[in-house]
N, C-alpha and C positions, 0 to 999 in steps of 0.2 A: 744630653739625650733626654727627650721627654717621652711621654706615654705613647704618642702617635708614632714615634720612631720604632718603639718596641712592637706596637701593633703591626706596623708595616713589615718588620723583620719576621714576625710570627706568621703573617699571611704568606710571605714569600716561601718560608720554610715549609709550611703546611702544603702549599701548592707543589713544591718540589717533591715532597713525600708522596703526594697523590700521583704525580706523573711517574714517579719511580715504581709505585705499586702497579699502575696500569701497564707500564713498560714490562715489568716482570710477568704479569699475568698473560700478556699477549705475546711474549717472546716465543720464538720457534722452539727453544729448548724445552719449554714447559708444555707444549702442545701434546706430546705423546702421553705424558703423565695425566694431563687433564682429560684426554680422550679415554684413557684406561679407567679413570675414576668415574667418568660419565657412563661408561658401558658396564661397570662392575655390578650395577643393580640388575642387569639382564643376565649375568652369569648365574647359571643354576648348577651348583655342585652336586646336589642329590635330587634327581627328578622324583616326583611322587609317582611311584609305580602302582599304588593301591587306589588311585582315583580314576 
């Protein structure tokens, strides 16, 4: 096994990790959590009554 074989294996593993992260991020189970996180900045717990 030479260095080119190791580089090929590393490339395939890195691509597999990338595909796994993309699949996780766009899975239907995570949509609700990501939507809540995206809208959390708009939630106002204490409105400014004095302004």
